[in-house]
Phi, psi and omega in degrees: 000130183215116177274128177219131180049044179064016175247134179262125177254118177255099191265347179285117182291351181262004180270129174258131183265130183225174177249130173228105187064234175254035182235145167284121179250120182262121183248137175228119184053039177070013177250132180287124179255342179192152174224137182229126177302133183293332182290351178263004190241135173259332180204157178230131175234130181232137185248122174136206192237355184285322174087197186219157180285149174302328178295317178294319179297321177294319178295319180295320177297319180295321184263011180062035178263116182285130179242112189243136185248131177238152170290168183290346176265001176102003181287132178291128181253319184169171184220139173256122183226160175287176183292324184249073186263148183283358180299325179298314181296318182295318180291326175297322178292320179299319181291323177296317179295317180297330180283341182259105185299323178296315177293322177300319184293327181299321179282316186296321183297328177293323176294319180291321174302318177299316181297315181291320179300310183292332171293317177303314185293323176301314180293319179295319178299318179301318180294317184296316186271332187225037182302335182274350183251000184232171178275089188295323181295321179295317180291320177299321181298321180288323177299320177297320179294318180295319179298321179290322178294323176296319177296322181288323180296323183295336180260349188288135178242005182239127186298319184295315177297322179297320176296323177295319179299312182298318181295316180295322177296317179299319182297314180299316182299317183289340177300332180243011178300324180298332176296334178284344179272116190251345183239146175051046187297330178293317181286328184243051175285130179242113182257000179150165183280128169222151181203172179049059003258165167292138189251006178206166183302318180298315177293327175299316180293316176300312181298321178295312179302315180298322182292321175299314181294320179298314181298316181291325180290318174306315181295320179299320181292319176297323179294333179271001176092011181263160177266110186289349181273346183251104187255184180243307177281315174268122185279170185298138175208129184311128176082359184254128176279079188298321182290327176296321176299320179300303189294324184285352179306311183286343180270346180304296181296324185295314187253301188287308187293319180297322181292313179302312177303319183297315184288334178286312189284339175268005178057039176275353170230154180222174182300328182285355179278002187235151174240146175248122184273172188298325179279004179093352181293137179255125184229161173286145169291163180304313180295322180292323178296320179293321177298317181298315180297321180296317179293324176299315179295324179290321180295325180297342181271351179288142185266145170228159170275119176280119186294333180276317179282337184057043173209161185276140177224162174282155177301329182293337179274347184307309179302324180291317176296319180290327178295319178294319178295321174297316176302316180296319177299314181296327177288342184098004182282334178237142183290328183212157175283121177269111177292159177275128181236109186246120179278000000 
């Protein structure tokens, strides 16, 4: 259980949510493990299968406390809200901003700045931890390019130009991504980003990690009352969760890329974990996919210090916190959307 921004996150799948007086009562094996006054809570998010009592759901509806249910893997299941919920107002503001390219650019540039900054930090960490094993001059050159791109993105007020800056920065970053792979370099050679379909093991891992992150980010946005299909940097397209793609930009290097590099460099995946299909697509075997998912779930339990909140949270809560911060900005509670920047 973790309270953040007046939202309570219940991550233990064996916790049952009940009402005790005017308190949220968390029960495990019929024993109370925590109580939180409802007047201190704006929203509750619970992960798992135990659920909540009808009495608690009724009280949450009465007090306008959003109660959102996720699966243990982070998939959005549904939300209980009262009759007069602020999500309608929030979404109307989201739609207005999405239609205004200048306003969209103000939010999008912070997300792009976050992505580039976190990409720089990943490369800097590689230099710091493995400087004797990599091409330091090549990596430093790319870091310099990323720094200039980040400065340009921070000033950009045009969406098309911002997309160009982001694309150029991503191309530079992927030029040296292979330097960060330190084990089994022959099996895990990365010559560039490819997808639809991925044509090598590294791209297969990246694509799978990105799809997991996109799904979890979309669920977090829905949990915060936002429409995951209406974005700012990524424009509307049928069936595409554009806002999830926006928010996950800054999370790609921080969560997905670092995780893929970790499982490769710790030799938790091997060449035999992949299959090559007739069209050249490289995919994980069923057993390897299950192993990857288990490792991904464990990684989500690792803690980091959130620089804006100035408190520790698990990696799995990062998309939820960023979704809440975006919602607060759209409501007018924050002057700007603060991307997560991790050194």
